[in-house]
Each structure stands twice: as C-alpha cells, then as structure tokens.
C-alpha beads as a LAMMPS data file, in Angstrom:
LAMMPS data file: protein, C-alpha beads

138 atoms
137 bonds

1 atom types
1 bond types

-500.0 500.0 xlo xhi
-500.0 500.0 ylo yhi
-500.0 500.0 zlo zhi

Masses

1 110.0

Atoms # bond

1 1 1 -298.434 0.890 94.414
2 1 1 -298.261 -2.873 94.699
3 1 1 -298.789 -4.726 97.984
4 1 1 -295.157 -5.833 97.839
5 1 1 -293.940 -2.255 97.769
6 1 1 -296.331 -1.202 100.523
7 1 1 -295.072 -4.091 102.658
8 1 1 -291.431 -3.209 101.892
9 1 1 -291.930 0.399 103.023
10 1 1 -293.820 -0.699 106.158
11 1 1 -291.060 -3.202 107.083
12 1 1 -288.343 -0.639 106.494
13 1 1 -290.300 1.804 108.667
14 1 1 -290.257 -0.617 111.628
15 1 1 -286.464 -0.647 111.844
16 1 1 -286.238 3.084 111.156
17 1 1 -288.605 3.713 114.077
18 1 1 -286.605 1.217 116.171
19 1 1 -283.379 3.198 115.615
20 1 1 -284.975 6.615 116.060
21 1 1 -286.738 5.467 119.259
22 1 1 -283.419 4.351 120.795
23 1 1 -281.752 7.614 119.923
24 1 1 -284.675 9.703 121.093
25 1 1 -285.121 7.550 124.203
26 1 1 -288.745 6.955 123.226
27 1 1 -289.218 3.548 124.779
28 1 1 -292.960 3.470 124.046
29 1 1 -292.263 3.813 120.318
30 1 1 -289.423 1.277 120.662
31 1 1 -291.697 -1.272 122.367
32 1 1 -294.288 -0.905 119.607
33 1 1 -291.815 -2.312 117.073
34 1 1 -291.915 -5.777 118.695
35 1 1 -294.326 -8.691 118.915
36 1 1 -295.106 -9.777 122.502
37 1 1 -292.969 -12.949 122.202
38 1 1 -290.018 -11.456 120.288
39 1 1 -286.619 -13.137 120.689
40 1 1 -283.548 -10.875 120.881
41 1 1 -280.029 -12.274 120.367
42 1 1 -276.447 -10.976 120.221
43 1 1 -276.805 -7.953 122.508
44 1 1 -275.373 -9.886 125.475
45 1 1 -274.437 -13.364 126.499
46 1 1 -278.068 -14.558 126.767
47 1 1 -281.010 -14.208 124.466
48 1 1 -284.032 -12.252 125.687
49 1 1 -287.589 -13.428 125.144
50 1 1 -290.467 -10.955 125.251
51 1 1 -290.838 -7.369 124.116
52 1 1 -291.391 -5.994 127.589
53 1 1 -288.342 -7.719 129.049
54 1 1 -286.213 -6.517 126.116
55 1 1 -287.446 -2.924 126.343
56 1 1 -286.582 -2.845 130.016
57 1 1 -283.101 -4.229 129.273
58 1 1 -282.553 -1.557 126.638
59 1 1 -283.625 1.124 129.074
60 1 1 -281.008 -0.167 131.545
61 1 1 -278.279 -0.437 128.871
62 1 1 -278.890 3.141 127.730
63 1 1 -278.136 4.495 131.177
64 1 1 -274.419 4.114 130.398
65 1 1 -274.623 6.483 127.432
66 1 1 -275.337 10.082 126.718
67 1 1 -276.383 10.611 123.099
68 1 1 -276.493 7.746 120.634
69 1 1 -276.910 7.679 116.854
70 1 1 -277.906 4.535 114.942
71 1 1 -277.240 4.774 111.255
72 1 1 -278.934 2.100 109.100
73 1 1 -277.678 1.030 105.706
74 1 1 -279.833 -0.309 102.871
75 1 1 -281.940 -3.337 103.719
76 1 1 -282.233 -6.626 101.945
77 1 1 -285.890 -7.575 102.385
78 1 1 -287.529 -10.953 101.724
79 1 1 -291.283 -11.267 102.185
80 1 1 -293.124 -14.596 102.349
81 1 1 -296.829 -14.012 103.015
82 1 1 -297.156 -12.674 106.596
83 1 1 -293.461 -13.287 107.428
84 1 1 -290.511 -11.166 106.388
85 1 1 -286.723 -11.129 106.879
86 1 1 -284.256 -8.237 106.636
87 1 1 -280.519 -7.874 106.713
88 1 1 -279.476 -4.347 107.625
89 1 1 -276.017 -2.878 108.128
90 1 1 -275.759 -0.612 111.185
91 1 1 -273.205 1.786 112.516
92 1 1 -273.998 2.995 116.030
93 1 1 -272.288 5.835 117.861
94 1 1 -272.519 5.857 121.667
95 1 1 -271.263 8.760 123.731
96 1 1 -270.175 7.373 127.078
97 1 1 -271.910 9.246 129.901
98 1 1 -269.171 8.904 132.548
99 1 1 -266.421 9.772 130.041
100 1 1 -267.936 12.402 127.751
101 1 1 -264.775 12.736 125.635
102 1 1 -265.022 9.019 124.620
103 1 1 -267.169 7.574 121.900
104 1 1 -267.940 3.915 121.289
105 1 1 -268.595 3.080 117.640
106 1 1 -270.123 -0.287 116.754
107 1 1 -270.243 -1.796 113.272
108 1 1 -272.779 -4.603 112.936
109 1 1 -275.546 -6.257 110.956
110 1 1 -279.118 -6.640 112.135
111 1 1 -280.780 -9.926 111.068
112 1 1 -284.439 -9.310 111.729
113 1 1 -287.576 -11.433 111.272
114 1 1 -291.031 -9.887 111.192
115 1 1 -294.611 -11.173 111.342
116 1 1 -297.725 -9.278 110.188
117 1 1 -299.933 -9.036 113.276
118 1 1 -303.292 -7.309 112.899
119 1 1 -302.102 -5.757 109.605
120 1 1 -298.923 -4.335 111.170
121 1 1 -295.403 -5.672 110.809
122 1 1 -293.734 -6.495 114.171
123 1 1 -290.272 -7.795 114.970
124 1 1 -290.408 -11.425 116.129
125 1 1 -286.648 -12.125 116.123
126 1 1 -283.846 -9.625 116.145
127 1 1 -280.143 -10.557 116.119
128 1 1 -277.102 -8.317 116.346
129 1 1 -274.061 -9.690 114.496
130 1 1 -271.049 -7.627 115.559
131 1 1 -268.435 -6.768 112.944
132 1 1 -266.256 -4.547 115.115
133 1 1 -266.204 -1.904 117.777
134 1 1 -263.816 0.895 118.747
135 1 1 -263.674 3.360 121.604
136 1 1 -262.095 6.668 120.765
137 1 1 -261.169 9.697 122.844
138 1 1 -261.620 13.186 121.382

Bonds

1 1 1 2
2 1 2 3
3 1 3 4
4 1 4 5
5 1 5 6
6 1 6 7
7 1 7 8
8 1 8 9
9 1 9 10
10 1 10 11
11 1 11 12
12 1 12 13
13 1 13 14
14 1 14 15
15 1 15 16
16 1 16 17
17 1 17 18
18 1 18 19
19 1 19 20
20 1 20 21
21 1 21 22
22 1 22 23
23 1 23 24
24 1 24 25
25 1 25 26
26 1 26 27
27 1 27 28
28 1 28 29
29 1 29 30
30 1 30 31
31 1 31 32
32 1 32 33
33 1 33 34
34 1 34 35
35 1 35 36
36 1 36 37
37 1 37 38
38 1 38 39
39 1 39 40
40 1 40 41
41 1 41 42
42 1 42 43
43 1 43 44
44 1 44 45
45 1 45 46
46 1 46 47
47 1 47 48
48 1 48 49
49 1 49 50
50 1 50 51
51 1 51 52
52 1 52 53
53 1 53 54
54 1 54 55
55 1 55 56
56 1 56 57
57 1 57 58
58 1 58 59
59 1 59 60
60 1 60 61
61 1 61 62
62 1 62 63
63 1 63 64
64 1 64 65
65 1 65 66
66 1 66 67
67 1 67 68
68 1 68 69
69 1 69 70
70 1 70 71
71 1 71 72
72 1 72 73
73 1 73 74
74 1 74 75
75 1 75 76
76 1 76 77
77 1 77 78
78 1 78 79
79 1 79 80
80 1 80 81
81 1 81 82
82 1 82 83
83 1 83 84
84 1 84 85
85 1 85 86
86 1 86 87
87 1 87 88
88 1 88 89
89 1 89 90
90 1 90 91
91 1 91 92
92 1 92 93
93 1 93 94
94 1 94 95
95 1 95 96
96 1 96 97
97 1 97 98
98 1 98 99
99 1 99 100
100 1 100 101
101 1 101 102
102 1 102 103
103 1 103 104
104 1 104 105
105 1 105 106
106 1 106 107
107 1 107 108
108 1 108 109
109 1 109 110
110 1 110 111
111 1 111 112
112 1 112 113
113 1 113 114
114 1 114 115
115 1 115 116
116 1 116 117
117 1 117 118
118 1 118 119
119 1 119 120
120 1 120 121
121 1 121 122
122 1 122 123
123 1 123 124
124 1 124 125
125 1 125 126
126 1 126 127
127 1 127 128
128 1 128 129
129 1 129 130
130 1 130 131
131 1 131 132
132 1 132 133
133 1 133 134
134 1 134 135
135 1 135 136
136 1 136 137
137 1 137 138
C-alpha cells in the first residue's frame, strides 16, 4: 500500500473516531483527535482555540441531548506533506433530552485541516458549515 493510501485511511479514521466519540460520549477519544492548539469554528458565535477548551465545550453542549448519531459522507482529501485538508458531508441526529419526542437533525459540511504530529494525524482547524436544521416531533 502506498504512503498516500496509508495517510488517506489514517486521516479518514480521525474524523470517524471524532464522530463515534461524540455519539459514545467518549471524550478522551474525542480529545485525542485534536492538536493542542486546534481552532474550532462554526459551532457557536465565537471560535474556540485549544483542544482542551473545545472538549470541555462539547461536553457541556452534549448535556442538552440524549442520544446522538453523526453520519459522515465520503471525504474529499488533499494531502500536502505533513498537512491535509478534508471536506466531509455530515448529517447529525440529536435527541433532545428534555423533550424526548423531539429530534434535531443538522445537515452540514465539515471543513477540517490536519497536521501530522509525531507520526499521527491531528485536527488543527475544524469548521462546521451549516446547510440546514430541522426539529421534528414524533
């Protein structure tokens, strides 16, 4: 297998672990996806700098929801040495904890930049671009 294919699988695995970690509420695995100085945009009015700060914010955001499910579409991946970029479609289902018969569905795109750090790919910039959202009652 070529290095390019190995890198592509490793990069794809980062965002797959990211989504699974949110849905499983495994914040240790989630935190491992990010570089220390990661920048996060589009999840609120302000950007967040730092993996620890972002993980804590995600922990707080998840308190509003019961189960979640993040479905990732195919990725467009561009690799330039130790840097990489992906564009990934996402559909995320959020079951609202205080209103269990309501579901929030988000359609979006993740624009994610990565850096190879100590032979592992880490997210250095992650942006959510919202396409639409809908709350539905059962």
